[in-house]
N, C-alpha and C positions, 0 to 999 in steps of 0.2 A: 467370163464368168460362166460356169456350166452347171446346170442343176438337173440332178437326175430324175427319171420317171418310172413309172412301173410300165408293163408293157402292153397295158389296156389302151386303145385308141379312142374309144368313144364313137359317136356318130361321125361319119365323114360329111362335113357339110359342102354344099355347092353354092355357088353364087347365088345370092338371093333368097337363100333358104334360113331358117329361124330356129332356135330351141328355146324353151321356156327354161329359166334359171329356178327350177323349184324341185323339190323331191317330195313326194306323198303329200302333196299339197301345201308344203312349207318351203318358204324361200330359203335358199341357201344362204348361210352366214357369211362364208368367205370363198370368193371366186379369184382365180389366177387366169391371167392371158399370158402365155408362154410364146416367145418367138424364138424360131430356130432358123439359122441359114448358113449357107456354105461360101468358102472362098472361091475367087475366080480362077479357073485353071488356065495358065497360059503355057505356049509351047514356042521353043526357040531351036536354032540349029536345024532347020528344015523338019521340026516336028520330033526330032530325036531326044530332045530335053524338055521336061515340062517343070513347071514351078507353079507355088499357090501365091496368089495376090489378096493380101486381106481385105475384108469388106467390112466396112464400118456403117451398119445400119442402126439407127436411132428409132427404137419403139417408143411412142407417146400416147397420151391420151388427153383429151380436151372434154371438158364438162360444160353442158349447156343448160340453161333454164327453158321454160315452156316458151318464152319471148324469142328465144334464139340468142341471148346473150351468153357470152363466154364468161363463166364465173370461175373457171379454174383451169390449169395447165399442168400436167406432170410430165417431166421428160427428164433427160440425162442431167440437167443443170438445175432441175427444181424436183427432188426426188418424193416428196411428200406433200400430199394436197392440204389445203388449209383447214379441212374438216379431219385431217389424220386417217381418212377411210381409205386412200390410195397411196400405195407405196411402190416405188420403181427400184429394181434390184440393182441399177447402176449400168454404166456404159460398157457394151462389149465392142472392141474396135478391130476385132480379128475375123470372126466367123469361124466355121469349122473347115478343117483340112480334107475331111472326108465325111460322108453322110453318117449322122448318128441320131440318136434319140435324146438330146441333151438340149435344155433350153439356153439360149444366149442370154436373154433378157426376160424377166418376169415383171409383169405389173399385178401387184397383190390388191385386191378389193374387199373390203368388209361393208356388205351391202347395207346392213342395218346403221352404219354410221355416216353414209352419204348424205352430204347437204340436202335438206328437204326440198330446196328450190330446183334440184338437178332433175332433169327428165331424160336427157340423153348423154351418153359417154361415147366419143367417136374416137376409135383406136387407129392409129396411123404410122407409117414408116417413111423415114427420110434418110436416103443415101448421103451420108456427110460429106463424102468425097466426090459425090456426083458420079457414082458408077452406075451404069445402066442396068434397070431390073432385066432386061432381056439377056444380060450377061452373067448374072448371079445364077449359079447352078440350081439352087433351090431355096426357097423360103417357105415356111409354114407356120401357122399358129395352132395352139390347142387351148380348150378351155377346161380348166379343171377346178375340182374342189381341193382344198389344202391350203398349203403356203409354199415358198420357195424351197424350203428344205423337206417338204413331206407331200407327195401327190396321192390323195386318197381316192379320188376317182375322176378319171379322164371323162368330160361330159361329151366333147366334140373335138375334132380337129378340122383344120381347113388349110388345103394346100395352095400356096401362091407360087407355085413353080413358075420359072422363067418360060416365056412365050414370046414369039417374034413381035406380037403386037404391043408388047410392053417396050420396044425399043424407042429410045429417046426419053424415057420416062425415069425420074429418079425420086419419085415419092409414090406412096400407095396407100389407100384408105383400105384398112383391113376390115373392119366391121364396126357395129355400134350396138351398144346396149341401151334398151329404151325401157322407161318405168311407166307402167300404166296407171291408170287412175285408181285401180285396185290395189296398188302398191306392189305388184309383181314385176319382176324383171324378165326381159326378153333379149337374146343376142341374135343379131341378124349378121350373116356374112356378106361382105361387099366385094372385096378383091378387086378393086379398080385402081390401075396405075393412073396418075394424073401428072401434068406438066407443071410441076412447081419445084424449083431448084432450091428454095429455101423453106424453112419452117413456117415463116411468116405467111408466105404465099399458100403454103398448103392450108394454113388456117382460115385464110379468106376463101379459097375454093370450099372447103368443107362447110363454112358458114352460109355460103351461097347455093350450095348444091346438094348437101347431104343431111340437112336437118328435116 
């Protein structure tokens, strides 16, 4: 699944940086987290022939209350949250054969519909086939206002590109949205690869280390 975007890129987030999800003092109504990644390039016959290997990354979001209890999970096999505020665009099992500006998966969020108990939404990636994040040529997210069919404004982008330090890791915590006591939301970029081969282990690490 590929979803087009305009050419605006918004703020380039760095690890640990944050943006407020409001405009002119008003919280956005609808925010999307788009995830874009590429296929792995492989070479054969002494490097004379190259081919693309599909990459099945799974973008997901876990919802937690103030006590750290997980109250919801949206991912490829459960595409809509219980409160109907979060909708996942569906599973992309290929990745891109060449770099582009199209999202492979999009998580749409209606902020004013999110369960009143929710204080943190943690976004994460799992490599379904166990492909190493150090080998995936690029992966990145962008936060935008709109929906999966219409990008109205790109608020920020966050590059999760492959790095040697990601070797041996098949999961990644992308970032989190936090609701403050005022009701305003903020997105914080995390971008940390973790050693968790399965989603259940990823969720355990998130609950223990990222809330």
